[in-house]
C-alpha positions in Angstrom: 27.7 24.6 -26.1 25.7 25.9 -23.2 23.7 22.7 -23.1 26.9 20.7 -23.0 28.2 22.6 -20.1 24.9 22.0 -18.2 25.1 18.2 -18.8 27.0 17.3 -15.6 24.6 19.4 -13.5 21.6 17.8 -15.2 23.1 14.3 -14.5 23.5 15.3 -10.8 19.9 16.6 -10.7 18.5 13.4 -12.3 20.6 11.2 -10.0 18.7 12.5 -7.0 15.5 11.1 -8.4 16.6 7.5 -7.9 15.3 6.5 -11.3 11.8 8.1 -10.9 10.2 8.1 -14.4 7.5 10.7 -13.7 9.0 13.3 -11.4 7.0 16.4 -10.4 8.3 19.6 -11.8 8.2 22.6 -9.5 9.1 26.3 -10.1 10.0 28.6 -7.3 12.7 29.2 -4.8 14.0 28.3 -1.3 16.2 30.4 0.9 17.8 29.5 4.3 18.9 32.3 6.7 20.9 31.8 9.8 19.1 33.0 12.9 20.9 34.2 16.1 19.1 32.3 18.9 20.1 34.9 21.5 18.9 38.0 19.7 16.5 36.6 17.2 18.3 38.5 14.5 18.1 37.1 11.0 21.6 36.6 9.6 23.1 36.0 6.2 21.9 33.6 3.6 23.2 30.0 4.2 21.7 28.4 1.1 19.6 29.7 -1.8 18.0 27.6 -4.5 16.1 29.0 -7.5 14.4 26.6 -10.0 15.4 28.9 -12.9 19.1 28.2 -12.2 18.8 24.5 -12.2 19.9 22.6 -15.3 16.4 21.1 -15.9 14.8 24.5 -15.5 12.7 23.2 -12.6 13.1 21.5 -9.3 12.5 17.8 -9.9 11.1 15.7 -7.1 10.1 12.1 -7.0 6.5 11.3 -7.8 6.4 8.7 -5.0 3.6 6.8 -6.8 3.2 3.3 -5.2 1.8 1.8 -8.5 4.4 -0.2 -10.4 2.5 0.5 -13.6 3.0 4.3 -13.1 6.6 4.4 -11.8 8.6 1.2 -11.3 11.3 3.0 -9.3 9.1 4.7 -6.7 6.9 1.6 -6.5 10.0 -0.4 -5.6 10.9 2.1 -2.8 7.4 1.8 -1.5 7.6 -2.0 -1.7 10.9 -2.1 0.3 9.5 0.3 2.9 6.4 -1.9 3.3 8.6 -5.0 3.6 10.7 -3.4 6.4 7.5 -2.2 8.2 6.0 -5.6 8.1 9.2 -7.4 9.1 9.7 -5.0 12.1 6.3 -6.0 13.4 7.2 -9.7 13.2 10.8 -9.9 14.4 11.5 -6.5 15.9 13.7 -3.6 14.9 13.3 0.0 13.8 11.8 1.0 17.2 9.9 -2.3 17.8 11.2 -4.7 20.5 12.6 -8.0 19.3 10.4 -9.7 21.9 7.5 -9.6 19.3 9.1 -12.6 17.6 7.9 -14.7 20.5 4.3 -13.4 20.5 1.4 -15.2 18.9 1.4 -14.2 15.2 -0.7 -15.4 12.3 -1.0 -14.6 8.6 -4.6 -14.4 7.4 -6.2 -14.0 4.0 -9.8 -12.7 3.8 -11.7 -13.1 0.6 -14.8 -11.7 -1.0 -18.1 -13.7 -1.4 -19.2 -15.1 -4.7 -21.1 -12.8 -7.2 -21.4 -15.6 -9.8 -19.3 -18.4 -11.2 -16.1 -17.4 -12.9 -13.4 -19.2 -14.9 -10.8 -20.7 -12.6 -8.2 -23.4 -12.0 -9.9 -25.5 -9.4 -8.0 -27.6 -6.8 -8.9 -31.2 -7.0 -10.6 -31.0 -10.4 -8.9 -31.4 -13.8 -10.7 -28.5 -15.4 -12.9 -25.4 -14.9 -16.7 -25.7 -15.0 -16.5 -24.6 -18.6 -14.7 -27.8 -19.4 -11.3 -26.1 -20.1 -8.1 -26.6 -18.2 -7.0 -23.0 -18.2 -3.2 -22.2 -18.1 -2.1 -19.8 -15.4 -1.8 -16.9 -17.8 -5.2 -17.4 -19.5 -6.9 -13.9 -19.7 -10.2 -15.7 -19.2 -9.4 -16.6 -15.6 -11.6 -14.5 -13.2 -14.1 -13.6 -15.8 -17.7 -14.7 -15.4 -19.0 -17.9 -17.0 -22.3 -16.1 -17.6 -21.7 -12.4 -17.7 -25.4 -11.5 -18.1 -26.2 -13.1 -14.7 -23.1 -12.0 -12.9 -24.0 -9.6 -10.0 -21.8 -6.6 -11.1 -23.8 -4.3 -8.8 -23.0 -6.4 -5.7 -19.4 -6.8 -6.8 -18.8 -3.1 -7.0 -20.7 -2.4 -3.7 -18.7 -5.1 -2.0 -15.5 -3.2 -2.9 -17.0 0.0 -1.7 -17.9 -1.5 1.7 -14.8 -3.7 2.2 -13.0 -1.1 4.4 -16.0 -0.8 6.7 -16.3 -4.6 6.9 -12.7 -4.9 8.0 -13.3 -2.3 10.7 -16.3 -4.4 11.9 -14.1 -7.5 11.9 -11.4 -5.8 14.0 -14.1 -5.0 16.6 -15.4 -8.5 16.6 -11.9 -10.0 16.8 -11.3 -8.3 20.2 -14.7 -9.4 21.3 -13.9 -13.0 20.4 -10.5 -12.9 22.1 -12.0 -11.6 25.3 -14.7 -14.3 25.2 -12.1 -17.1 25.0 -10.1 -15.5 27.8 -13.1 -15.3 30.0 -12.9 -11.5 30.1 -15.0 -8.5 29.2 -13.8 -6.3 26.3 -12.9 -3.6 28.7 -11.0 -6.0 30.9 -9.1 -7.3 27.9 -7.4 -4.0 27.4 -5.7 -4.6 30.8 -4.3 -7.9 29.6 -3.7 -8.0 25.9 -3.7 -5.9 22.7 -4.2 -6.8 19.1 -1.8 -5.4 16.5 -2.0 -5.9 12.8 -0.8 -4.7 9.4 -2.8 -5.5 6.3 -2.7 -4.9 2.6 -5.5 -5.1 0.0 -5.2 -7.2 -3.2 -7.5 -7.6 -6.1 -8.5 -11.0 -7.2 -8.7 -11.6 -11.0 -12.5 -11.2 -10.8 -12.0 -7.6 -9.6 -13.0 -8.2 -5.9 -10.8 -6.9 -3.1 -9.5 -9.3 -0.5 -7.1 -8.7 2.4 -3.8 -10.2 3.6 -3.0 -9.4 7.2 -0.2 -10.1 9.7 -2.0 -10.2 13.1 -0.2 -10.3 16.5 -1.2 -10.6 20.2 0.8 -8.4 22.6 0.7 -7.6 26.3 -1.6 -4.8 27.5 1.2 -2.1 27.5 2.2 -1.4 23.9 4.2 1.8 24.6 7.4 -0.1 24.3 6.8 -1.1 20.7 4.9 -4.4 21.4 7.7 -5.7 23.7 5.4 -6.6 26.6 4.8 -10.3 26.8 1.1 -11.4 26.3 -0.5 -13.4 29.1 -0.1 -17.2 29.1 -3.6 -17.8 27.7 -2.8 -15.8 24.6 -1.7 -18.5 22.1 -1.6 -18.6 18.3 -4.3 -21.2 18.4 -6.6 -19.0 20.4 -5.9 -16.1 18.0 -6.6 -18.2 15.0 -9.9 -19.5 16.4 -11.0 -15.9 17.3 -10.2 -14.7 13.8 -12.3 -17.5 12.3 -15.3 -16.7 14.6 -15.0 -12.9 14.1 -14.8 -13.4 10.3 -18.1 -15.3 10.3 -19.8 -12.8 12.6 -18.7 -9.6 10.8 -21.3 -8.0 8.5 -22.1 -4.6 7.1 -25.5 -3.5 5.9 -25.4 -2.0 2.5 -27.9 0.1 0.5 -31.3 -1.1 -0.7 -31.5 -0.7 -4.5 -34.6 -1.3 -6.5 -36.0 -3.4 -3.6 -32.9 -5.5 -3.2 -31.2 -5.1 0.2 -27.5 -5.6 0.2 -25.6 -7.1 3.2 -21.9 -7.7 2.9 -19.8 -10.4 4.6 -16.4 -12.0 3.9 -16.2 -15.1 1.7 -16.1 -18.6 2.9 -12.5 -19.1 1.8 -10.7 -17.9 4.9 -7.0 -18.9 5.3 -5.4 -18.5 8.8 -1.8 -19.8 9.2 0.5 -19.6 12.2 3.7 -17.8 11.3 6.8 -20.1 11.4 4.7 -23.2 10.7 5.4 -25.6 7.9 2.1 -25.0 6.0 2.9 -22.3 3.5 3.9 -22.6 -0.2 3.7 -26.4 -0.6 5.1 -27.3 2.9 7.8 -24.7 3.2 8.1 -22.8 6.4 6.0 -19.7 6.8 8.6 -17.3 8.1 8.3 -13.7 9.0 10.3 -12.8 5.9 8.0 -14.8 3.7 5.0 -13.0 5.1 6.6 -9.6 4.7 7.6 -10.3 1.2 4.2 -11.6 0.3 2.4 -8.6 1.7 4.9 -6.1 0.3 4.5 -7.6 -3.2 0.8 -6.5 -3.3 1.4 -3.1 -1.9 2.5 -1.7 -5.3 -0.4 -3.2 -7.3 -3.9 -2.1 -7.9 -6.9 -3.3 -9.8 -5.0 -2.8 -13.1 -2.6 -5.7 -12.2 -5.3 -8.3 -11.7 -8.2 -7.3 -13.9 -6.5 -5.2 -16.6 -8.4 -2.1 -15.6 -7.2 1.5 -15.2 -4.4 2.8 -13.0 -5.7 6.4 -13.0 -9.0 8.2 -12.5 -11.4 9.0 -15.3 -13.4 12.2 -15.7 -15.7 11.1 -18.4 -17.1 7.6 -19.3 -16.2 8.3 -22.9 -12.5 7.8 -21.9 -13.1 4.1 -21.8 -13.4 4.1 -25.6 -9.7 4.9 -25.8 -8.5 2.3 -23.3 -7.6 -1.4 -23.7 -9.9 -3.0 -21.1 -11.3 -6.5 -20.9 -15.0 -6.8 -21.2 -15.3 -7.8 -17.5 -13.2 -4.8 -16.3 -15.2 -2.5 -18.6 -18.5 -3.6 -17.1 -17.2 -3.2 -13.6 -16.1 0.4 -14.3 -19.4 1.2 -16.1 -21.3 -0.2 -13.1 -19.4 2.1 -10.8 -20.2 5.0 -13.1 -23.9 4.2 -13.3 -24.3 3.7 -9.5 -22.3 6.8 -8.9 -25.0 8.9 -10.5 -27.5 7.9 -7.8 -27.9 10.6 -5.1 -28.4 7.9 -2.4 -25.0 6.5 -3.1 -23.1 9.8 -3.3 -21.2 9.1 -0.1 -19.5 6.1 -1.7 -18.0 8.4 -4.5 -18.2 5.5 -6.9 -17.4 7.7 -10.0 -14.2 9.1 -8.4 -13.1 5.5 -7.6 -14.4 3.8 -10.7 -10.8 3.0 -11.8 -10.5 1.1 -8.5 -13.7 -0.7 -9.1 -15.4 1.0 -6.2 -12.7 0.4 -3.5 -11.6 3.7 -1.9 -9.8 2.5 1.2 -6.1 2.6 1.9 -4.2 -0.2 0.3 -2.0 -0.8 3.4 -3.0 0.0 6.9 -1.7 -0.9 10.4 -2.5 -0.4 14.0 -0.5 2.3 15.7 1.8 0.0 17.8 2.3 -2.8 15.2 5.7 -1.3 14.2 7.3 1.8 12.7 5.5 3.9 10.0 6.2 4.6 6.4 6.6 8.3 7.3 9.4 7.4 9.8 11.2 5.3 7.2 11.0 8.1 4.6 12.3 10.7 7.2 15.2 8.4 8.0 16.0 8.1 4.3 15.8 11.9 3.8 18.1 12.5 6.8 20.6 10.1 5.3 20.4 11.8 1.9 21.0 15.2 3.6 24.0 13.8 5.4 25.4 12.5 2.1 24.8 16.0 0.5 26.6 17.7 3.3 29.6 15.4 3.0 29.7 16.0 -0.8 29.8 19.7 -0.1 32.7 19.2 2.3 30.7 20.3 5.3 31.1 18.8 8.8 28.1 16.5 8.9 28.6 15.8 12.7 28.4 19.5 13.6 25.1 20.6 15.1 22.8 22.1 12.6 22.4 25.9 12.9 19.1 27.5 13.7 17.7 28.6 10.4 14.7 30.5 8.9 13.4 28.9 5.7 11.5 31.0 3.1 10.2 29.1 0.2 7.6 29.2 -2.5 6.9 26.4 -5.0 4.3 26.0 -7.7 3.4 23.0 -9.8 4.8 23.2 -13.3 4.1 19.8 -14.7 4.9 16.1 -14.6 7.5 14.0 -16.4 10.7 14.4 -18.2 11.7 15.7 -21.6 12.9 13.2 -24.2 16.6 14.1 -23.5 16.1 13.9 -19.7 14.4 10.5 -20.2 17.4 9.2 -22.1 19.8 10.3 -19.4 17.5 9.0 -16.7 17.3 5.6 -18.3 21.1 5.5 -18.6 21.5 6.4 -15.0 19.0 3.7 -14.0 20.8 1.1 -16.1 24.2 2.0 -14.5 22.6 1.8 -11.0 21.0 -1.6 -11.8 24.3 -3.0 -13.2 26.1 -1.7 -10.1 23.7 -3.4 -7.7 23.9 -6.6 -9.7 27.7 -6.6 -9.6 27.8 -5.9 -5.9 
């Protein structure tokens, strides 16, 4: 009977998760006191929350995991935020001036070099080099034609150095733009600024490549990229500079067993001017198309492309209990073996073996490209607090009182009980049907 009486409260608590399947469970308390700003005196308690009094027995908070394989609900929130972040940098809004829509803007894809021939669906040929016309969902795609001669060592080390290679490219890009404008790099800062947002994606062979929206602004970016770039700053100049900087960028890797590694981008560079008719079989490459394309990959890791893990491993023996492809297993084992070398300790290959060596941020941007994910989350939290105040019958327009917050929270676990999972699934179904009907 007591559990039945708690059911409405439990439903309300679960509804705040927005469908999160793996919430963090916290134990502790939070107390808000009113503070007299004139005397500094701590007044009565405004709100008090104790986890023991909650229907679930804990405070449940969203996991906020960006991986769709871990939590589809939180990943969808991350995808939408990324979409708005990219869109704001291409058409304005959310603190970014709408003038950016007239600036030179391109969408570029940077690939990894070859580490050996793999099964593919070649353009212009009827079949793969193995003689098979692979369907799009063939699990053999991306796997080596000759696994024993495939350079797994270089493939893993490429992923580990991909972030450094991107940083080198961004330096060279500014250098190439300045050269084409007839300026020094220092003088370029007084005329133009490069802004970009990028996301990493795994190819089926397990190598990272980058998608980036790159924009040329005027020198003063304090107004959200609203300053017009100089007349010489064109999309064609930007595209040409990107191609030259990509060819020039290189990072020196380690020398292992007498073999010196040097990493560059692959030859397959794709640079397209945004709002041109050269995307997706002749359809127009719009800012929304670019934002949707980039956001789609923001919630995927190596597991989506190669069938590898979506979580860290502590012991190599854990691979025996996982359903991995042979190719993914060899990539993970190569990370593990190289991670044991003291001279490669700075790469932390064992800690990032599930990511096949890549340890960089999946999505990054320059400061003035557009808004930030943190700002978007803060705006959403403010809106949720406003809705909660209205539900309690409080005046949401009244200025918030000065408060002293005392809280202590401790981690108590992850996930939901079987009963909570059933209720959460029911809430998610109702929410989905409501969105579909509207």
